[in-house]
C-alpha positions as CSV (number, residue, x, y, z in Angstrom):
1,V,17.7,-6.0,-16.5
2,S,18.3,-8.6,-13.8
3,D,17.1,-12.1,-14.0
4,L,15.2,-12.7,-10.8
5,R,14.9,-16.5,-11.3
6,P,17.3,-18.5,-9.1
7,S,20.3,-19.8,-11.1
8,A,20.8,-23.5,-11.6
9,L,24.5,-23.2,-11.5
10,P,26.2,-24.3,-8.3
11,G,27.9,-21.6,-6.3
12,S,26.3,-18.8,-8.3
13,F,24.7,-15.8,-6.5
14,D,21.1,-16.4,-5.8
15,V,19.1,-13.2,-6.3
16,S,16.1,-14.8,-4.6
17,R,17.8,-14.1,-1.3
18,S,17.7,-10.4,-1.8
19,M,15.2,-8.1,-0.2
20,F,13.6,-7.5,-3.6
21,D,12.5,-11.2,-4.1
22,L,8.9,-10.9,-5.2
23,R,8.1,-14.4,-4.3
24,S,8.6,-13.9,-0.5
25,P,5.9,-12.2,1.6
26,P,5.5,-8.5,1.0
27,H,7.9,-6.3,2.9
28,R,6.9,-3.6,5.2
29,F,7.6,-0.8,2.7
30,M,5.5,-2.6,0.0
31,K,2.3,-3.0,2.0
32,R,0.7,0.2,0.8
33,Y,0.2,-1.0,-2.8
34,D,-3.1,-2.4,-3.7
35,S,-4.4,-3.9,-6.9
36,F,-3.4,-0.9,-9.0
37,S,0.2,-1.9,-8.6
38,S,-0.4,-4.8,-11.0
39,V,-1.8,-2.6,-13.8
40,P,0.3,-2.7,-17.0
41,S,2.5,0.3,-17.6
42,S,0.5,1.2,-20.7
43,T,-2.3,2.4,-18.4
44,S,0.0,4.0,-15.8
45,S,-2.0,7.2,-15.6
46,R,-5.7,8.0,-15.4
47,K,-7.7,11.3,-15.4
48,D,-8.9,12.4,-12.0
49,S,-12.2,14.2,-11.4
50,Q,-10.7,17.5,-12.6
51,G,-9.5,15.9,-15.8
52,S,-5.7,16.1,-15.1
53,N,-3.4,13.1,-15.3
54,R,-2.1,11.6,-12.1
55,S,0.1,8.5,-11.8
56,L,-1.4,5.4,-10.2
57,D,1.3,5.5,-7.5
58,T,0.0,8.9,-6.4
59,I,-3.6,7.6,-6.3
60,T,-2.6,4.4,-4.5
61,L,-0.5,6.0,-1.8
62,S,-2.8,8.9,-1.1
63,G,-5.8,6.6,-0.6
64,D,-4.0,4.7,2.2
65,E,-2.2,7.7,3.8
66,R,-4.5,8.5,6.7
67,D,-2.8,10.6,9.4
68,F,-2.4,8.6,12.6
69,G,-0.7,11.4,14.5
70,R,2.8,12.1,15.7
71,L,4.9,11.4,18.8
72,N,7.4,13.8,20.1
73,V,10.4,12.4,22.1
74,K,13.7,13.6,23.3
75,L,16.9,11.5,23.6
76,C,20.2,12.0,25.3
77,Y,23.1,9.7,26.2
78,V,25.1,10.6,29.4
79,S,28.4,9.0,28.7
80,S,29.9,9.6,32.2
81,V,27.4,7.2,33.8
82,E,26.6,5.3,30.6
83,Q,22.8,6.1,30.7
84,I,20.3,6.7,28.0
85,W,17.6,9.3,28.9
86,I,14.3,8.9,26.9
87,T,11.7,11.6,27.4
88,V,8.2,11.1,26.0
89,L,6.9,14.6,25.5
90,H,3.7,14.9,23.4
91,C,1.4,12.9,21.2
92,K,-0.4,15.1,18.7
93,D,-3.3,14.6,16.3
94,L,-3.7,11.0,17.4
95,S,-6.6,9.0,15.8
96,W,-8.1,5.9,17.4
97,P,-10.8,3.5,16.4
98,S,-14.4,4.4,17.4
99,S,-14.5,1.1,19.3
100,C,-12.2,2.7,21.9
101,G,-14.8,5.3,22.8
102,E,-14.7,9.1,22.6
103,N,-11.8,9.8,25.1
104,P,-10.0,6.6,25.8
105,R,-7.0,6.5,28.2
106,I,-3.8,6.5,26.1
107,S,-0.3,5.4,27.2
108,V,3.0,5.0,25.3
109,K,4.9,1.7,25.6
110,G,8.6,1.9,24.7
111,I,10.9,-1.0,23.7
112,L,14.7,-0.9,23.3
113,T,15.2,-3.8,20.9
114,L,18.3,-5.2,22.6
115,P,18.9,-9.0,22.6
116,K,17.1,-8.9,25.9
117,P,14.5,-6.2,25.2
118,V,14.1,-3.3,27.6
119,H,10.4,-2.3,28.1
120,F,9.0,0.9,29.7
121,K,5.6,2.5,29.8
122,S,4.2,6.0,30.4
123,S,1.2,6.7,32.6
124,A,-2.2,6.7,30.9
125,K,-3.7,10.0,29.9
126,E,-7.1,11.0,28.6
127,G,-7.2,10.9,24.8
128,C,-7.3,14.4,23.1
129,N,-5.7,16.3,20.3
130,D,-2.5,17.1,22.2
131,I,-1.7,14.6,24.9
132,E,1.2,15.8,27.2
133,F,3.2,13.1,28.9
134,M,6.5,14.8,29.9
135,E,7.9,11.5,31.4
136,T,11.6,10.6,31.4
137,F,13.0,7.0,31.5
138,V,16.6,6.3,32.3
139,F,18.5,3.1,31.6
140,A,22.2,2.2,32.2
141,I,23.3,0.7,28.9
142,K,26.6,1.0,27.0
143,L,26.5,3.3,24.0
144,Q,27.9,0.7,21.6
145,S,25.0,-1.7,22.4
146,L,22.4,1.0,21.8
147,Q,23.7,2.2,18.5
148,A,22.8,-1.2,16.9
149,V,19.2,-1.2,18.0
150,R,15.9,0.6,17.5
151,L,13.6,2.3,19.9
152,V,10.1,1.3,19.3
153,F,7.0,3.1,20.6
154,K,3.5,1.5,20.8
155,I,0.6,3.8,21.4
156,Q,-2.0,1.9,23.4
157,T,-5.5,2.5,24.7
158,Q,-6.3,1.3,28.2
159,T,-10.1,1.3,27.9
160,P,-12.2,-0.8,27.5
161,R,-9.2,-3.1,27.2
162,K,-5.5,-2.7,26.3
163,K,-5.1,-2.4,22.5
164,T,-2.2,-1.1,20.4
165,I,-3.6,1.6,18.0
166,G,-0.4,2.8,16.5
167,E,3.4,2.5,16.5
168,C,6.6,4.3,15.4
169,S,10.3,3.6,15.8
170,L,13.7,5.3,15.7
171,A,17.1,3.9,15.0
172,L,19.7,4.8,17.6
173,R,22.7,4.9,15.3
174,E,23.1,8.7,15.8
175,L,22.6,8.6,19.5
176,S,25.0,10.9,21.2
177,T,25.6,13.1,24.3
178,D,23.9,16.0,22.5
179,E,20.2,16.1,23.3
180,S,18.0,15.5,20.2
181,T,14.3,16.0,19.7
182,H,12.3,13.9,17.3
183,W,8.8,14.0,15.8
184,L,7.8,10.4,14.8
185,D,4.9,9.7,12.4
186,I,2.6,7.1,14.0
187,S,1.5,4.3,11.6
188,P,-1.1,1.5,12.1
189,P,0.2,-1.4,14.2
190,S,1.9,-4.1,12.2
191,K,0.0,-7.4,12.2
């Protein structure tokens, strides 16, 4: 058991600086928990409508796990000319708020999170179950710089006004000269 209270001794390790400090604002991976997470462990399971026991974690997570769709992208680094090639292929099973209309125009905005961020944007397509973009973006950036950053995608509607309806990201640590294809789960936009 670790004592999470900050120590009064000078020079001692302060656990409150760690990512598990419960006094700081909730971290991204903790946002799915609702009031069930504070229920004492003695009531850690309940009977569902079929009468079987399920843990509260299962109930809590499944209630918040709406499918927002997936984005399909392809990455490749061409070392001879020090270029990253990013191809936005498809967006499947995308869900959007009813306020955006029945078939809003959808585009994908990409950001390479370098110290000076690099932005790019696909053309807008009509919203449907399988939106095909097939657009490639090429940037001349050294591989060492790219391997320390993330590639962030924001899914945006264009009508009636520009609005981010989902996002996903990918670490570029494994970026190499071998072409790689990725399916990224889209999640609600962070506040």
